[in-house]
Residue frames relative to the residue before (quaternion, step in Angstrom):
aa qw qx qy qz dx dy dz
M 1.0000 0.0000 0.0000 0.0000 0.00 0.00 0.00
L 0.5245 -0.6607 0.4735 0.2534 3.36 -1.07 0.91
T 0.3913 -0.7251 0.5156 0.2352 3.55 -0.88 0.88
D 0.6770 -0.5077 0.3126 0.4316 3.58 -1.07 0.38
S 0.6355 0.5831 -0.3213 0.3911 3.45 1.07 -1.05
L 0.7210 0.3701 -0.2611 0.5244 3.63 1.28 -0.67
L 0.6104 0.5700 -0.3736 0.4036 3.60 1.01 -0.60
E 0.6048 0.5977 -0.3479 0.3948 3.59 0.89 -0.90
P 0.7481 0.3844 -0.2643 0.4720 3.66 0.51 -1.06
I 0.5744 0.5707 -0.3689 0.4563 3.58 1.23 -0.48
L 0.6979 0.4556 -0.3077 0.4591 3.60 0.82 -0.89
I 0.5968 0.5994 -0.3158 0.4299 3.51 1.16 -0.82
S 0.7288 0.4641 -0.2292 0.4483 3.31 0.88 -1.12
F 0.5914 0.5670 -0.3296 0.4692 3.58 1.21 -0.79
A 0.6216 0.5719 -0.3142 0.4334 3.43 1.07 -1.01
Y 0.6953 0.4549 -0.2882 0.4760 3.59 0.86 -0.87
L 0.5756 0.5153 -0.3954 0.4968 3.71 1.10 -0.72
L 0.6303 0.5449 -0.3623 0.4177 3.78 0.78 -0.97
G 0.7122 0.4840 -0.2546 0.4402 3.40 0.87 -1.05
S 0.6509 0.5470 -0.2974 0.4344 3.53 1.27 -0.43
V 0.4678 0.6822 -0.4185 0.3750 3.50 1.33 -0.21
P 0.2754 -0.8378 0.4473 0.1490 3.53 -0.28 1.30
T 0.1930 -0.8525 0.4695 0.1250 3.60 0.43 1.26
A 0.6280 0.5240 -0.3548 0.4530 3.58 0.84 -0.91
L 0.6770 0.5150 -0.3043 0.4289 3.57 0.69 -0.87
L 0.6663 0.5406 -0.2725 0.4353 3.36 0.99 -0.96
V 0.6316 0.5760 -0.2175 0.4712 3.50 1.14 -1.14
C 0.7501 0.4300 -0.2009 0.4606 3.44 0.85 -1.17
N 0.5978 0.5235 -0.3401 0.5030 3.54 1.21 -0.58
S 0.7056 0.4991 -0.2787 0.4187 3.58 0.85 -0.85
M 0.7326 0.3771 -0.1740 0.5392 3.54 1.32 -0.67
G 0.5603 -0.6671 0.3631 0.3305 3.63 1.18 0.41
I 0.4438 0.6968 -0.4486 0.3411 3.54 1.29 0.61
A 0.5447 -0.5790 0.4582 0.3977 3.61 -0.91 0.57
D 0.6861 -0.4812 0.4032 0.3677 3.53 -1.46 0.46
P 0.3659 -0.7523 0.4847 0.2553 3.61 -0.44 0.96
R 0.5332 0.6029 -0.3840 0.4525 3.70 1.20 -0.33
Q 0.7667 0.3661 -0.1526 0.5048 3.67 1.08 -0.76
Q 0.6918 0.4205 -0.2259 0.5418 3.57 1.40 0.15
G 0.8096 0.2294 -0.1248 0.5257 3.54 -1.30 0.29
S 0.8521 -0.1087 0.1483 0.4899 3.46 -1.18 -1.11
G 0.3859 -0.6992 0.4829 0.3591 3.57 1.18 -0.70
N 0.5352 0.6156 -0.4191 0.3986 3.49 1.30 0.40
P 0.2903 -0.7838 0.4955 0.2363 3.74 -0.70 0.67
G 0.4161 0.6785 -0.4798 0.3692 3.51 0.61 1.23
A 0.7716 -0.4048 0.2634 0.4140 3.52 -1.55 0.23
T 0.6878 0.5358 -0.2961 0.3901 3.59 0.84 -0.99
N 0.6608 0.4825 -0.2571 0.5142 3.55 1.21 -0.83
V 0.6064 0.5557 -0.3246 0.4670 3.47 1.17 -0.76
L 0.6401 0.5033 -0.2902 0.5028 3.51 1.09 -0.85
R 0.6722 0.5058 -0.3192 0.4364 3.66 0.91 -0.79
I 0.7754 0.3565 -0.2006 0.4811 3.68 1.02 -0.82
G 0.7826 0.3870 -0.1295 0.4701 3.44 1.26 -0.72
S 0.6616 -0.4865 0.3756 0.4296 3.55 -0.32 -1.17
P 0.6400 -0.5330 0.3739 0.4080 3.71 -1.05 0.44
V 0.6753 0.4690 -0.3374 0.4584 3.72 1.06 -0.59
A 0.6234 0.5301 -0.3251 0.4741 3.48 1.10 -0.72
A 0.6198 0.4956 -0.3342 0.5084 3.74 1.19 -0.69
M 0.6886 0.4814 -0.3350 0.4265 3.60 0.69 -0.94
L 0.6161 0.5284 -0.3286 0.4830 3.73 1.07 -0.69
T 0.6587 0.4913 -0.3016 0.4835 3.55 0.95 -0.74
L 0.6416 0.5062 -0.3301 0.4724 3.63 0.99 -0.83
V 0.6293 0.5303 -0.3100 0.4761 3.63 0.93 -0.99
G 0.6696 0.5107 -0.2883 0.4557 3.61 0.80 -1.01
D 0.7396 0.4350 -0.2524 0.4473 3.46 0.62 -1.02
S 0.6181 0.5212 -0.3442 0.4773 3.56 1.20 -0.55
S 0.6679 0.5536 -0.2868 0.4064 3.52 1.02 -0.82
K 0.5324 0.6161 -0.3669 0.4499 3.40 1.23 -0.78
G 0.7078 0.4468 -0.2828 0.4684 3.68 0.66 -1.04
A 0.6606 0.5261 -0.3213 0.4284 3.59 0.81 -1.08
L 0.6543 0.5554 -0.2587 0.4433 3.52 0.89 -0.99
A 0.6774 0.4884 -0.2533 0.4883 3.51 0.83 -1.09
V 0.6855 0.4256 -0.2906 0.5143 3.75 0.89 -0.69
Y 0.6624 0.5606 -0.3164 0.3833 3.50 0.88 -0.84
L 0.5934 0.5845 -0.2997 0.4653 3.49 1.30 -0.79
A 0.6488 0.4965 -0.2864 0.5004 3.52 1.10 -0.97
V 0.6401 0.5478 -0.3009 0.4469 3.57 0.90 -0.79
L 0.7445 0.4498 -0.2339 0.4344 3.33 0.83 -1.11
T 0.7091 0.3884 -0.2849 0.5149 3.54 1.15 -0.15
N 0.5190 -0.7039 0.3698 0.3137 3.50 1.37 0.82
Q 0.2379 0.7514 -0.5807 0.2041 3.65 0.88 0.91
P 0.6112 -0.5655 0.4278 0.3516 3.70 -1.20 0.52
P 0.6862 -0.4704 0.3332 0.4438 3.55 -1.09 0.40
G 0.6789 0.5426 -0.2898 0.4009 3.59 0.77 -1.02
I 0.6633 0.4565 -0.2926 0.5158 3.59 1.03 -0.66
I 0.6069 0.5026 -0.3754 0.4880 3.50 0.91 -0.74
G 0.6877 0.4705 -0.3229 0.4488 3.64 0.69 -0.68
L 0.6184 0.5277 -0.3336 0.4773 3.56 1.12 -0.44
C 0.6441 0.5229 -0.3169 0.4597 3.37 1.10 -0.76
A 0.6072 0.5175 -0.3279 0.5061 3.60 1.11 -0.71
L 0.6516 0.5003 -0.3096 0.4788 3.64 0.89 -0.83
A 0.6758 0.4713 -0.3205 0.4674 3.61 0.80 -0.88
A 0.6219 0.5114 -0.3802 0.4552 3.74 0.94 -0.70
V 0.7362 0.4410 -0.2874 0.4253 3.60 0.72 -0.83
L 0.6035 0.5197 -0.3368 0.5023 3.55 1.43 -0.34
G 0.5573 0.5903 -0.3522 0.4657 3.49 1.28 -0.43
H 0.7147 0.4117 -0.2618 0.5012 3.49 0.92 -0.93
L 0.6614 0.4414 -0.3753 0.4762 3.73 0.86 -0.44
F 0.8238 0.1071 -0.0941 0.5486 3.68 0.88 -0.65
P 0.0107 0.8983 -0.4393 -0.0069 3.57 0.57 1.01
L 0.5018 -0.6780 0.4673 0.2648 3.44 -0.86 1.06
L 0.6877 0.4686 -0.2264 0.5063 3.54 1.14 -0.85
G 0.7841 0.2819 -0.2019 0.5147 3.61 1.05 -0.03
A 0.5959 -0.6333 0.3107 0.3837 3.60 1.06 0.99
Y 0.6141 -0.5954 0.3232 0.4049 3.57 1.19 0.88
R 0.5457 0.5513 -0.4218 0.4695 3.63 1.19 0.63
G 0.1041 0.8310 -0.5332 0.1198 3.51 0.27 1.34
G 0.6841 -0.4920 0.4078 0.3516 3.44 -1.53 -0.14
K 0.6816 -0.5053 0.3606 0.3873 3.66 -1.17 -0.28
G 0.5166 -0.7510 0.3318 0.2431 3.55 1.18 0.13
I 0.4656 0.7052 -0.4430 0.2995 3.59 1.27 -0.09
A 0.6664 0.4871 -0.3402 0.4505 3.76 0.82 -0.59
T 0.6598 0.4777 -0.3203 0.4836 3.44 0.98 -0.88
F 0.6097 0.5186 -0.3948 0.4510 3.71 0.91 -0.70
L 0.6520 0.5242 -0.3273 0.4394 3.64 0.88 -0.89
G 0.6054 0.5354 -0.3448 0.4774 3.60 1.07 -0.79
C 0.6762 0.4905 -0.3152 0.4504 3.64 0.83 -0.77
S 0.6605 0.5293 -0.2766 0.4551 3.45 1.09 -0.86
L 0.6127 0.5399 -0.3706 0.4425 3.61 1.07 -0.63
V 0.7122 0.3901 -0.3185 0.4891 3.71 0.97 -0.49
L 0.6460 0.5284 -0.3280 0.4426 3.53 0.99 -0.70
S 0.7624 -0.2624 0.1731 0.5657 3.59 0.97 -0.71
W 0.3481 -0.8087 0.4409 0.1742 3.47 -0.23 1.54
P 0.6127 0.5421 -0.3878 0.4246 3.60 1.05 -0.69
L 0.6058 0.5790 -0.3180 0.4433 3.49 1.14 -0.71
M 0.6852 0.4553 -0.2842 0.4923 3.55 0.85 -0.99
F 0.5984 0.5146 -0.3920 0.4727 3.64 0.91 -0.69
A 0.6693 0.5022 -0.3384 0.4305 3.59 0.71 -0.81
Q 0.6211 0.5517 -0.2699 0.4868 3.60 1.07 -1.06
L 0.7240 0.4315 -0.2557 0.4736 3.61 0.85 -0.87
L 0.6061 0.4942 -0.3714 0.5004 3.54 1.08 -0.63
S 0.6141 0.5130 -0.4050 0.4424 3.84 0.72 -0.70
W 0.6540 0.5296 -0.3332 0.4252 3.64 0.86 -1.06
L 0.7031 0.4873 -0.2806 0.4352 3.48 0.72 -1.11
L 0.6455 0.5485 -0.3180 0.4258 3.58 0.95 -0.79
V 0.7030 0.4311 -0.2578 0.5035 3.59 0.96 -0.99
A 0.6746 0.4910 -0.3131 0.4535 3.58 1.03 -0.64
S 0.6385 0.5138 -0.3414 0.4603 3.60 1.08 -0.53
V 0.6567 0.4781 -0.3166 0.4898 3.54 1.16 -0.68
T 0.8160 0.2864 -0.1416 0.4818 3.66 0.55 -0.97
R 0.3632 -0.7308 0.5305 0.2293 3.66 0.85 -0.38
I 0.6466 0.5264 -0.3301 0.4426 3.49 1.11 0.32
A 0.3791 -0.8006 0.4168 0.2038 3.56 -0.16 1.32
S 0.6863 0.5010 -0.2963 0.4362 3.45 0.94 -0.92
L 0.6369 0.5260 -0.3498 0.4419 3.57 1.07 -0.58
A 0.5748 0.5467 -0.3433 0.5028 3.47 1.29 -0.71
S 0.6701 0.5251 -0.3021 0.4290 3.63 0.69 -0.91
V 0.6681 0.4938 -0.2785 0.4819 3.57 0.95 -1.06
M 0.6436 0.5340 -0.3122 0.4506 3.54 0.92 -0.90
M 0.6618 0.5051 -0.2771 0.4798 3.56 1.03 -1.01
A 0.6672 0.4656 -0.3450 0.4679 3.54 0.86 -0.63
L 0.6353 0.5428 -0.3399 0.4316 3.56 1.01 -0.72
I 0.7505 0.3822 -0.2378 0.4838 3.54 0.89 -0.86
T 0.5078 0.6758 -0.4436 0.2978 3.73 1.05 -0.23
P 0.6306 0.5189 -0.3853 0.4297 3.67 0.88 -0.43
L 0.6434 0.4373 -0.3396 0.5286 3.66 1.12 -0.79
L 0.6265 0.4703 -0.4117 0.4656 3.79 0.72 -0.44
A 0.6686 0.4470 -0.3699 0.4650 3.70 0.73 -0.75
W 0.6067 0.5293 -0.3867 0.4497 3.79 0.89 -0.60
L 0.7144 0.4326 -0.2886 0.4682 3.68 0.93 -0.80
L 0.7949 0.3710 -0.1538 0.4548 3.61 0.84 -1.21
A 0.8113 0.0138 0.0580 0.5816 3.66 1.04 -0.71
P 0.1378 -0.8621 0.4834 0.0642 3.54 0.68 1.28
Q 0.6285 0.5497 -0.3381 0.4342 3.70 1.17 -0.62
L 0.6922 0.4331 -0.2995 0.4935 3.52 1.19 -0.13
L 0.3807 0.7809 -0.4479 0.2116 3.61 1.20 0.04
S 0.6446 0.5332 -0.3362 0.4326 3.60 0.91 -0.63
P 0.6849 0.3959 -0.2982 0.5340 3.65 0.76 -0.96
M 0.6499 0.5266 -0.3627 0.4108 3.65 0.65 -0.74
A 0.7123 0.4342 -0.2825 0.4735 3.60 0.88 -0.76
L 0.5799 0.5533 -0.3167 0.5072 3.56 1.12 -0.50
I 0.6719 0.4318 -0.2869 0.5290 3.69 0.75 -0.82
S 0.6598 0.5255 -0.3165 0.4339 3.53 0.80 -0.82
L 0.6107 0.5437 -0.3085 0.4861 3.65 1.17 -0.66
L 0.6575 0.5065 -0.2835 0.4804 3.45 0.92 -0.95
L 0.6488 0.5106 -0.3356 0.4536 3.60 0.92 -0.81
I 0.6575 0.5177 -0.3180 0.4456 3.50 0.86 -0.94
A 0.6506 0.5031 -0.3065 0.4793 3.59 1.05 -0.78
R 0.6426 0.5010 -0.3500 0.4622 3.47 1.00 -0.65
H 0.6868 0.4831 -0.2416 0.4864 3.57 1.09 -0.52
R 0.3698 0.7736 -0.4804 0.1845 3.61 1.36 0.04
L 0.6872 0.4701 -0.3513 0.4282 3.75 0.82 -0.49
N 0.5571 0.5925 -0.3510 0.4641 3.48 1.38 -0.48
I 0.6351 0.5315 -0.2876 0.4811 3.44 1.15 -1.00
V 0.6866 0.4834 -0.3288 0.4323 3.55 0.84 -0.74
R 0.6613 0.4794 -0.2992 0.4933 3.56 1.15 -0.69
L 0.5685 0.5916 -0.3674 0.4381 3.54 1.21 -0.38
F 0.6504 0.5178 -0.2581 0.4922 3.46 1.04 -1.09
K 0.7091 0.4462 -0.2288 0.4958 3.60 1.01 -0.79
G 0.3882 -0.7608 0.4192 0.3078 3.61 1.41 -0.12
Q 0.4930 0.6749 -0.3761 0.4001 3.53 1.30 0.79
E 0.4997 0.6657 -0.4263 0.3542 3.54 1.33 0.13
A 0.5523 -0.6801 0.4170 0.2420 3.44 -1.07 1.20
R 0.2776 -0.7125 0.6105 0.2064 3.64 -1.16 0.63
F 0.2635 -0.7480 0.5701 0.2145 3.32 -1.38 0.03
């Protein structure tokens, strides 16, 4: 049986590799859709797959990206890891999606993977995050703005609904905001695409 000192780095590394699985590329390739990194916004995520492909392809990408985060965290929970290690697995899964080893480090924006992590960590928190995303997206029709707003509000939601998760949620939120920096510039210029 693996000791905790061996299991912990294995779980964190596996979480990163799970996050690195290029869901959008696999879905697009299997459905005859162009490489999302070369089309639309250039982002291998569900929103861009919807833009260049189809609703079915976008839904498959969304489910796949979310499942990566959920599975990474679930394995840590299943093996009774302490909260710190579980949080690191969530962080590793999101980092894998942002900077995938299996995708030449050209990843997506991390929102779906983050929500998948939250689903296992605290479903009420995930529901609140998703609700905030849907609310902003339905009003503005701008996916990036909804994502940035969700990331901004997540630490507050974590503090209210799952305070034990505040540190990893805040750190991941900062990473996602940084990942959206070009979108934020376009938002201020009024140049961000709608869906």
